[in-house]
C-alpha positions in Angstrom: 16.7 176.1 60.6 16.2 172.4 61.1 15.8 170.6 64.4 19.5 169.9 64.7 20.2 173.6 64.1 17.8 174.6 66.9 19.4 172.1 69.3 23.0 173.3 68.6 21.8 176.9 68.8 20.0 176.2 72.1 23.0 174.5 73.6 25.5 177.2 72.7 23.2 180.1 73.6 22.3 178.4 76.9 26.0 177.8 77.7 26.9 181.4 76.9 24.0 182.7 78.9 25.0 180.6 81.9 28.6 181.9 81.6 27.4 185.5 81.4 25.2 185.0 84.5 27.2 182.6 86.7 25.4 181.0 89.7 23.3 178.0 90.6 20.9 177.3 87.8 18.7 174.4 87.1 19.5 171.2 85.3 22.2 169.8 83.1 22.6 169.7 79.3 19.0 169.1 78.4 17.8 172.0 80.5 20.6 174.2 79.1 19.5 173.3 75.6 15.8 174.1 76.5 16.8 177.4 78.0 18.7 178.3 74.9 15.9 177.3 72.5 13.2 179.1 74.5 15.7 182.1 74.8 16.1 182.0 71.0 12.3 182.2 70.5 12.1 185.0 73.1 15.0 186.8 71.4 13.3 186.4 68.1 10.1 188.0 69.4 12.2 190.9 70.9 14.1 191.4 67.7 11.0 191.4 65.6 9.3 193.9 67.9 12.3 196.3 68.2 14.2 195.9 64.9 11.5 194.6 62.6 13.4 191.4 62.0 13.6 188.3 64.1 15.9 185.3 63.8 17.7 184.7 60.5 19.7 181.8 59.3 21.9 179.6 61.5 25.1 181.4 60.5 23.6 184.9 60.9 25.2 187.0 63.8 21.8 188.5 64.6 20.4 185.0 65.3 23.1 184.2 67.8 23.0 187.6 69.5 19.2 187.5 69.9 19.3 183.9 71.1 21.9 184.7 73.8 20.0 187.9 74.8 16.8 185.9 75.1 18.5 183.1 77.2 20.0 185.7 79.5 16.6 187.3 80.0 15.0 183.9 80.6 17.7 183.1 83.3 17.1 186.5 84.9 13.3 185.8 85.1 14.0 182.4 86.5 16.2 183.8 89.2 13.8 186.6 90.0 10.9 184.1 90.4 12.8 181.5 92.4 15.1 183.9 94.3 18.2 181.9 93.5 20.2 184.9 92.3 20.4 186.4 95.7 23.6 186.2 97.8 23.3 184.5 101.1 24.4 186.4 104.2 
């Protein structure tokens, strides 16, 4: 994938991850793209370790699912570290 492919993948994966895990999260569009890109890399490592194959091409369903999974995991880690995922009483 080229740079533009990674940016589009990162944006879409980051947006879907934020929709799956609603709440107060950092930043705007740039941070969402970065969350998605780093999530894609994390998802690629997870996919390679578990299934023996990481990210594929841009239009591969496995690439998108692993990217979204990685972005969700990254958001969960962020919330656990900062404590932003907790409800206020």
